[in-house]
PDB file as gemmi writes it, atoms N, CA and C in Angstrom:
CRYST1    1.000    1.000    1.000  90.00  90.00  90.00 P 1                      
ATOM      1  N   MET A   1     101.974 146.252  65.914  1.00  0.00           N  
ATOM      2  CA  MET A   1     102.418 144.884  65.808  1.00  0.00           C  
ATOM      3  C   MET A   1     102.420 144.180  67.161  1.00  0.00           C  
ATOM      4  N   GLY A   2     102.515 144.913  68.256  1.00  0.00           N  
ATOM      5  CA  GLY A   2     102.543 144.311  69.568  1.00  0.00           C  
ATOM      6  C   GLY A   2     101.290 143.505  69.867  1.00  0.00           C  
ATOM      7  N   PHE A   3     100.132 144.067  69.490  1.00  0.00           N  
ATOM      8  CA  PHE A   3      98.874 143.374  69.734  1.00  0.00           C  
ATOM      9  C   PHE A   3      98.801 142.079  68.932  1.00  0.00           C  
ATOM     10  N   ILE A   4      99.226 142.099  67.694  1.00  0.00           N  
ATOM     11  CA  ILE A   4      99.206 140.902  66.837  1.00  0.00           C  
ATOM     12  C   ILE A   4     100.171 139.859  67.373  1.00  0.00           C  
ATOM     13  N   ASP A   5     101.343 140.279  67.807  1.00  0.00           N  
ATOM     14  CA  ASP A   5     102.311 139.340  68.379  1.00  0.00           C  
ATOM     15  C   ASP A   5     101.762 138.692  69.653  1.00  0.00           C  
ATOM     16  N   ASN A   6     101.105 139.481  70.477  1.00  0.00           N  
ATOM     17  CA  ASN A   6     100.507 138.947  71.706  1.00  0.00           C  
ATOM     18  C   ASN A   6      99.408 137.945  71.383  1.00  0.00           C  
ATOM     19  N   ALA A   7      98.583 138.286  70.407  1.00  0.00           N  
ATOM     20  CA  ALA A   7      97.511 137.372  70.004  1.00  0.00           C  
ATOM     21  C   ALA A   7      98.092 136.085  69.435  1.00  0.00           C  
ATOM     22  N   LYS A   8      99.158 136.225  68.653  1.00  0.00           N  
ATOM     23  CA  LYS A   8      99.807 135.043  68.072  1.00  0.00           C  
ATOM     24  C   LYS A   8     100.383 134.163  69.178  1.00  0.00           C  
ATOM     25  N   ASP A   9     101.058 134.776  70.145  1.00  0.00           N  
ATOM     26  CA  ASP A   9     101.613 134.014  71.270  1.00  0.00           C  
ATOM     27  C   ASP A   9     100.511 133.324  72.069  1.00  0.00           C  
ATOM     28  N   ALA A  10      99.413 134.033  72.286  1.00  0.00           N  
ATOM     29  CA  ALA A  10      98.297 133.449  73.029  1.00  0.00           C  
ATOM     30  C   ALA A  10      97.701 132.275  72.265  1.00  0.00           C  
ATOM     31  N   ALA A  11      97.569 132.422  70.952  1.00  0.00           N  
ATOM     32  CA  ALA A  11      97.018 131.335  70.131  1.00  0.00           C  
ATOM     33  C   ALA A  11      97.945 130.122  70.151  1.00  0.00           C  
ATOM     34  N   GLU A  12      99.240 130.367  70.082  1.00  0.00           N  
ATOM     35  CA  GLU A  12     100.203 129.259  70.129  1.00  0.00           C  
ATOM     36  C   GLU A  12     100.155 128.559  71.482  1.00  0.00           C  
ATOM     37  N   ALA A  13     100.067 129.326  72.555  1.00  0.00           N  
ATOM     38  CA  ALA A  13      99.988 128.743  73.894  1.00  0.00           C  
ATOM     39  C   ALA A  13      98.710 127.933  74.049  1.00  0.00           C  
ATOM     40  N   THR A  14      97.614 128.457  73.525  1.00  0.00           N  
ATOM     41  CA  THR A  14      96.342 127.739  73.591  1.00  0.00           C  
ATOM     42  C   THR A  14      96.416 126.441  72.799  1.00  0.00           C  
ATOM     43  N   GLY A  15      96.990 126.524  71.600  1.00  0.00           N  
ATOM     44  CA  GLY A  15      97.151 125.324  70.778  1.00  0.00           C  
ATOM     45  C   GLY A  15      98.009 124.276  71.472  1.00  0.00           C  
ATOM     46  N   LYS A  16      99.080 124.734  72.102  1.00  0.00           N  
ATOM     47  CA  LYS A  16      99.960 123.807  72.823  1.00  0.00           C  
ATOM     48  C   LYS A  16      99.206 123.150  73.982  1.00  0.00           C  
ATOM     49  N   LYS A  17      98.441 123.933  74.706  1.00  0.00           N  
ATOM     50  CA  LYS A  17      97.676 123.405  75.850  1.00  0.00           C  
ATOM     51  C   LYS A  17      96.633 122.390  75.377  1.00  0.00           C  
ATOM     52  N   ILE A  18      95.960 122.704  74.277  1.00  0.00           N  
ATOM     53  CA  ILE A  18      94.968 121.769  73.734  1.00  0.00           C  
ATOM     54  C   ILE A  18      95.646 120.467  73.335  1.00  0.00           C  
ATOM     55  N   GLY A  19      96.820 120.560  72.722  1.00  0.00           N  
ATOM     56  CA  GLY A  19      97.573 119.364  72.348  1.00  0.00           C  
ATOM     57  C   GLY A  19      97.944 118.529  73.560  1.00  0.00           C  
ATOM     58  N   GLU A  20      98.350 119.195  74.636  1.00  0.00           N  
ATOM     59  CA  GLU A  20      98.701 118.478  75.866  1.00  0.00           C  
ATOM     60  C   GLU A  20      97.482 117.783  76.465  1.00  0.00           C  
ATOM     61  N   VAL A  21      96.349 118.469  76.447  1.00  0.00           N  
ATOM     62  CA  VAL A  21      95.118 117.891  76.991  1.00  0.00           C  
ATOM     63  C   VAL A  21      94.728 116.662  76.169  1.00  0.00           C  
ATOM     64  N   LEU A  22      94.835 116.770  74.860  1.00  0.00           N  
ATOM     65  CA  LEU A  22      94.505 115.625  74.000  1.00  0.00           C  
ATOM     66  C   LEU A  22      95.444 114.457  74.260  1.00  0.00           C  
ATOM     67  N   ASP A  23      96.737 114.747  74.409  1.00  0.00           N  
ATOM     68  CA  ASP A  23      97.697 113.682  74.699  1.00  0.00           C  
ATOM     69  C   ASP A  23      97.389 113.019  76.040  1.00  0.00           C  
ATOM     70  N   ASP A  24      97.065 113.826  77.047  1.00  0.00           N  
ATOM     71  CA  ASP A  24      96.722 113.283  78.364  1.00  0.00           C  
ATOM     72  C   ASP A  24      95.464 112.416  78.291  1.00  0.00           C  
ATOM     73  N   THR A  25      94.475 112.894  77.548  1.00  0.00           N  
ATOM     74  CA  THR A  25      93.228 112.138  77.404  1.00  0.00           C  
ATOM     75  C   THR A  25      93.483 110.814  76.704  1.00  0.00           C  
ATOM     76  N   LYS A  26      94.279 110.848  75.655  1.00  0.00           N  
ATOM     77  CA  LYS A  26      94.627 109.624  74.930  1.00  0.00           C  
ATOM     78  C   LYS A  26      95.326 108.633  75.862  1.00  0.00           C  
ATOM     79  N   GLU A  27      96.239 109.129  76.678  1.00  0.00           N  
ATOM     80  CA  GLU A  27      96.956 108.263  77.615  1.00  0.00           C  
ATOM     81  C   GLU A  27      96.019 107.691  78.679  1.00  0.00           C  
ATOM     82  N   ARG A  28      95.086 108.510  79.162  1.00  0.00           N  
ATOM     83  CA  ARG A  28      94.114 108.018  80.157  1.00  0.00           C  
ATOM     84  C   ARG A  28      93.238 106.911  79.565  1.00  0.00           C  
ATOM     85  N   ILE A  29      92.800 107.115  78.340  1.00  0.00           N  
ATOM     86  CA  ILE A  29      91.973 106.093  77.684  1.00  0.00           C  
ATOM     87  C   ILE A  29      92.765 104.812  77.515  1.00  0.00           C  
ATOM     88  N   SER A  30      94.017 104.937  77.110  1.00  0.00           N  
ATOM     89  CA  SER A  30      94.877 103.763  76.954  1.00  0.00           C  
ATOM     90  C   SER A  30      95.045 103.030  78.281  1.00  0.00           C  
ATOM     91  N   ASP A  31      95.200 103.788  79.355  1.00  0.00           N  
ATOM     92  CA  ASP A  31      95.327 103.187  80.682  1.00  0.00           C  
ATOM     93  C   ASP A  31      94.059 102.425  81.060  1.00  0.00           C  
ATOM     94  N   ARG A  32      92.898 102.996  80.759  1.00  0.00           N  
ATOM     95  CA  ARG A  32      91.624 102.335  81.069  1.00  0.00           C  
ATOM     96  C   ARG A  32      91.473 101.047  80.264  1.00  0.00           C  
ATOM     97  N   VAL A  33      91.883 101.092  79.000  1.00  0.00           N  
ATOM     98  CA  VAL A  33      91.810  99.898  78.160  1.00  0.00           C  
ATOM     99  C   VAL A  33      92.719  98.813  78.736  1.00  0.00           C  
ATOM    100  N   ASP A  34      93.922  99.191  79.165  1.00  0.00           N  
ATOM    101  CA  ASP A  34      94.840  98.225  79.772  1.00  0.00           C  
ATOM    102  C   ASP A  34      94.233  97.611  81.032  1.00  0.00           C  
ATOM    103  N   GLU A  35      93.577  98.446  81.850  1.00  0.00           N  
ATOM    104  CA  GLU A  35      92.925  97.941  83.060  1.00  0.00           C  
ATOM    105  C   GLU A  35      91.814  96.955  82.712  1.00  0.00           C  
ATOM    106  N   ALA A  36      91.023  97.284  81.716  1.00  0.00           N  
ATOM    107  CA  ALA A  36      89.925  96.410  81.310  1.00  0.00           C  
ATOM    108  C   ALA A  36      90.457  95.073  80.798  1.00  0.00           C  
ATOM    109  N   LYS A  37      91.539  95.116  80.035  1.00  0.00           N  
ATOM    110  CA  LYS A  37      92.145  93.879  79.541  1.00  0.00           C  
ATOM    111  C   LYS A  37      92.666  93.032  80.692  1.00  0.00           C  
ATOM    112  N   ALA A  38      93.290  93.672  81.668  1.00  0.00           N  
ATOM    113  CA  ALA A  38      93.805  92.938  82.829  1.00  0.00           C  
ATOM    114  C   ALA A  38      92.663  92.318  83.629  1.00  0.00           C  
ATOM    115  N   ASP A  39      91.581  93.069  83.814  1.00  0.00           N  
ATOM    116  CA  ASP A  39      90.418  92.532  84.521  1.00  0.00           C  
ATOM    117  C   ASP A  39      89.831  91.333  83.784  1.00  0.00           C  
ATOM    118  N   ALA A  40      89.751  91.432  82.468  1.00  0.00           N  
ATOM    119  CA  ALA A  40      89.227  90.318  81.671  1.00  0.00           C  
ATOM    120  C   ALA A  40      90.118  89.092  81.802  1.00  0.00           C  
ATOM    121  N   GLU A  41      91.416  89.295  81.835  1.00  0.00           N  
ATOM    122  CA  GLU A  41      92.359  88.177  81.979  1.00  0.00           C  
ATOM    123  C   GLU A  41      92.192  87.508  83.342  1.00  0.00           C  
ATOM    124  N   VAL A  42      91.989  88.306  84.381  1.00  0.00           N  
ATOM    125  CA  VAL A  42      91.771  87.751  85.717  1.00  0.00           C  
ATOM    126  C   VAL A  42      90.490  86.924  85.739  1.00  0.00           C  
ATOM    127  N   LYS A  43      89.431  87.445  85.140  1.00  0.00           N  
ATOM    128  CA  LYS A  43      88.159  86.713  85.116  1.00  0.00           C  
ATOM    129  C   LYS A  43      88.302  85.412  84.335  1.00  0.00           C  
ATOM    130  N   ARG A  44      89.052  85.456  83.221  1.00  0.00           N  
ATOM    131  CA  ARG A  44      89.265  84.246  82.436  1.00  0.00           C  
ATOM    132  C   ARG A  44      90.044  83.226  83.262  1.00  0.00           C  
ATOM    133  N   ALA A  45      91.064  83.692  83.968  1.00  0.00           N  
ATOM    134  CA  ALA A  45      91.864  82.789  84.791  1.00  0.00           C  
ATOM    135  C   ALA A  45      91.022  82.196  85.915  1.00  0.00           C  
ATOM    136  N   GLU A  46      90.172  83.015  86.524  1.00  0.00           N  
ATOM    137  CA  GLU A  46      89.301  82.512  87.588  1.00  0.00           C  
ATOM    138  C   GLU A  46      88.358  81.452  87.037  1.00  0.00           C  
ATOM    139  N   SER A  47      87.848  81.682  85.842  1.00  0.00           N  
ATOM    140  CA  SER A  47      86.960  80.718  85.206  1.00  0.00           C  
ATOM    141  C   SER A  47      87.699  79.406  84.939  1.00  0.00           C  
ATOM    142  N   ASP A  48      88.952  79.506  84.485  1.00  0.00           N  
ATOM    143  CA  ASP A  48      89.753  78.309  84.228  1.00  0.00           C  
ATOM    144  C   ASP A  48      89.992  77.533  85.515  1.00  0.00           C  
ATOM    145  N   VAL A  49      90.249  78.248  86.608  1.00  0.00           N  
ATOM    146  CA  VAL A  49      90.476  77.594  87.898  1.00  0.00           C  
ATOM    147  C   VAL A  49      89.210  76.879  88.351  1.00  0.00           C  
ATOM    148  N   LYS A  50      88.072  77.547  88.221  1.00  0.00           N  
ATOM    149  CA  LYS A  50      86.803  76.926  88.625  1.00  0.00           C  
ATOM    150  C   LYS A  50      86.522  75.682  87.791  1.00  0.00           C  
ATOM    151  N   LYS A  51      86.821  75.749  86.508  1.00  0.00           N  
ATOM    152  CA  LYS A  51      86.610  74.596  85.636  1.00  0.00           C  
ATOM    153  C   LYS A  51      87.529  73.445  86.053  1.00  0.00           C  
ATOM    154  N   ALA A  52      88.789  73.747  86.328  1.00  0.00           N  
ATOM    155  CA  ALA A  52      89.735  72.718  86.744  1.00  0.00           C  
ATOM    156  C   ALA A  52      89.316  72.102  88.073  1.00  0.00           C  
ATOM    157  N   GLU A  53      88.852  72.941  88.991  1.00  0.00           N  
ATOM    158  CA  GLU A  53      88.390  72.423  90.280  1.00  0.00           C  
ATOM    159  C   GLU A  53      87.176  71.517  90.096  1.00  0.00           C  
ATOM    160  N   ALA A  54      86.260  71.913  89.227  1.00  0.00           N  
ATOM    161  CA  ALA A  54      85.073  71.089  88.972  1.00  0.00           C  
ATOM    162  C   ALA A  54      85.466  69.752  88.360  1.00  0.00           C  
ATOM    163  N   GLU A  55      86.416  69.772  87.426  1.00  0.00           N  
ATOM    164  CA  GLU A  55      86.889  68.524  86.818  1.00  0.00           C  
ATOM    165  C   GLU A  55      87.562  67.634  87.860  1.00  0.00           C  
ATOM    166  N   ARG A  56      88.353  68.238  88.741  1.00  0.00           N  
ATOM    167  CA  ARG A  56      89.003  67.493  89.815  1.00  0.00           C  
ATOM    168  C   ARG A  56      87.968  66.852  90.722  1.00  0.00           C  
ATOM    169  N   ASP A  57      86.969  67.625  91.125  1.00  0.00           N  
ATOM    170  CA  ASP A  57      85.936  67.107  92.023  1.00  0.00           C  
ATOM    171  C   ASP A  57      85.138  65.990  91.358  1.00  0.00           C  
ATOM    172  N   ALA A  58      84.854  66.158  90.057  1.00  0.00           N  
ATOM    173  CA  ALA A  58      84.111  65.119  89.332  1.00  0.00           C  
ATOM    174  C   ALA A  58      84.933  63.838  89.237  1.00  0.00           C  
ATOM    175  N   THR A  59      86.214  63.968  88.982  1.00  0.00           N  
ATOM    176  CA  THR A  59      87.090  62.795  88.901  1.00  0.00           C  
ATOM    177  C   THR A  59      87.174  62.103  90.256  1.00  0.00           C  
ATOM    178  N   LYS A  60      87.301  62.901  91.305  1.00  0.00           N  
ATOM    179  CA  LYS A  60      87.370  62.331  92.655  1.00  0.00           C  
ATOM    180  C   LYS A  60      86.077  61.579  92.976  1.00  0.00           C  
ATOM    181  N   ALA A  61      84.933  62.184  92.646  1.00  0.00           N  
ATOM    182  CA  ALA A  61      83.644  61.539  92.913  1.00  0.00           C  
ATOM    183  C   ALA A  61      83.512  60.253  92.105  1.00  0.00           C  
ATOM    184  N   LYS A  62      83.943  60.277  90.855  1.00  0.00           N  
ATOM    185  CA  LYS A  62      83.880  59.089  90.000  1.00  0.00           C  
ATOM    186  C   LYS A  62      84.752  57.976  90.588  1.00  0.00           C  
ATOM    187  N   ASN A  63      85.957  58.326  91.007  1.00  0.00           N  
ATOM    188  CA  ASN A  63      86.863  57.330  91.571  1.00  0.00           C  
ATOM    189  C   ASN A  63      86.340  56.768  92.887  1.00  0.00           C  
ATOM    190  N   GLU A  64      85.727  57.616  93.704  1.00  0.00           N  
ATOM    191  CA  GLU A  64      85.134  57.137  94.952  1.00  0.00           C  
ATOM    192  C   GLU A  64      83.969  56.186  94.660  1.00  0.00           C  
ATOM    193  N   TYR A  65      83.162  56.511  93.679  1.00  0.00           N  
ATOM    194  CA  TYR A  65      82.043  55.660  93.302  1.00  0.00           C  
ATOM    195  C   TYR A  65      82.553  54.296  92.823  1.00  0.00           C  
ATOM    196  N   LYS A  66      83.587  54.306  91.997  1.00  0.00           N  
ATOM    197  CA  LYS A  66      84.157  53.063  91.479  1.00  0.00           C  
ATOM    198  C   LYS A  66      84.769  52.256  92.614  1.00  0.00           C  
ATOM    199  N   GLU A  67      85.375  52.925  93.562  1.00  0.00           N  
ATOM    200  CA  GLU A  67      85.961  52.222  94.716  1.00  0.00           C  
ATOM    201  C   GLU A  67      84.870  51.574  95.550  1.00  0.00           C  
ATOM    202  N   ASP A  68      83.754  52.275  95.726  1.00  0.00           N  
ATOM    203  CA  ASP A  68      82.626  51.721  96.478  1.00  0.00           C  
ATOM    204  C   ASP A  68      82.082  50.465  95.771  1.00  0.00           C  
ATOM    205  N   LEU A  69      82.051  50.467  94.462  1.00  0.00           N  
ATOM    206  CA  LEU A  69      81.570  49.297  93.715  1.00  0.00           C  
ATOM    207  C   LEU A  69      82.501  48.101  93.885  1.00  0.00           C  
ATOM    208  N   ARG A  70      83.772  48.386  94.089  1.00  0.00           N  
ATOM    209  CA  ARG A  70      84.736  47.285  94.264  1.00  0.00           C  
ATOM    210  C   ARG A  70      84.585  46.595  95.615  1.00  0.00           C  
ATOM    211  N   ASP A  71      84.042  47.284  96.585  1.00  0.00           N  
ATOM    212  CA  ASP A  71      83.913  46.715  97.942  1.00  0.00           C  
ATOM    213  C   ASP A  71      82.800  45.733  98.042  1.00  0.00           C  
TER     214      ASP A  71                                                      
END                                                                             
């Protein structure tokens, strides 16, 4: 029975280790997904800033043009 008990303990330890590895892998993937989402949010925000700056510059140019016409 000693050999069977040892094999059973080894199998349980292996199963536990595999479970831990799977949990760690799942957590790593989740972390990568979170990073990708954060990067996408930064890019979206940068795009919004560039759009706002372009609108500001266009408005400024339009107002300067209109001011020149008034002179």
